[in-house]
N, C-alpha and C positions, 0 to 999 in steps of 0.2 A: 440369298439373305433378304432381299426385298419381299419375296413370296412368303418367307417365314414371318416377317413383320406384318404382312397383310393378314396372314392366318391368325396371328396373335391378336391383332386389332379386332378381327371378326369374332374370335372367341371371347374377347373382352366385352364386345357389344352384346353377344348372345347371353353371356353370363349376367350382364346388367338387366337384360329383358327378363330372364328367368327370375332374377331377384325381385323385380317389380311384380311379376305374375304371382310369385309366392306371397308377397306382401298382400296383394289383393285377395288371394285365396285364403290366407290366414285371417284377414279381416272378415271375409264372408263366413268362415267357420265360426269365428267369435260372435258375429251377429246372429247366426243360427243358434248357437248355444245360448246366447242371451235370450232370444225369443222363446226357446224351449223352457228356460228357467222361469220366464214370466208366465208361460202357460201353466207350468206346474204350480207356481205360486198362486195364480188366479183360481185354478181348478181345485187345488189340493190344500187350500188354506188350513193350517193346523195339522196337516199330515206330517209324518216323520220326514218324508222326502222334502217337502216344502220347508220345514224347519231346518233341515240340514243345508239346504241351499241358502236360506237366509243367514245362517251362521257362517257360511263360507264366503259370502259376498259383503 
């Protein structure tokens, strides 16, 4: 029973670490997408793609 509790505690800890890593990854992905949107807006001012991004944000 004690070993099972230890395993549960370790799983819980690992799950928490994964959740944190996923949050950081998601934030990185969002930052990358935002930077790509900015590039398109700067380079393609007035293009269909730039206008679509402006409309979506």
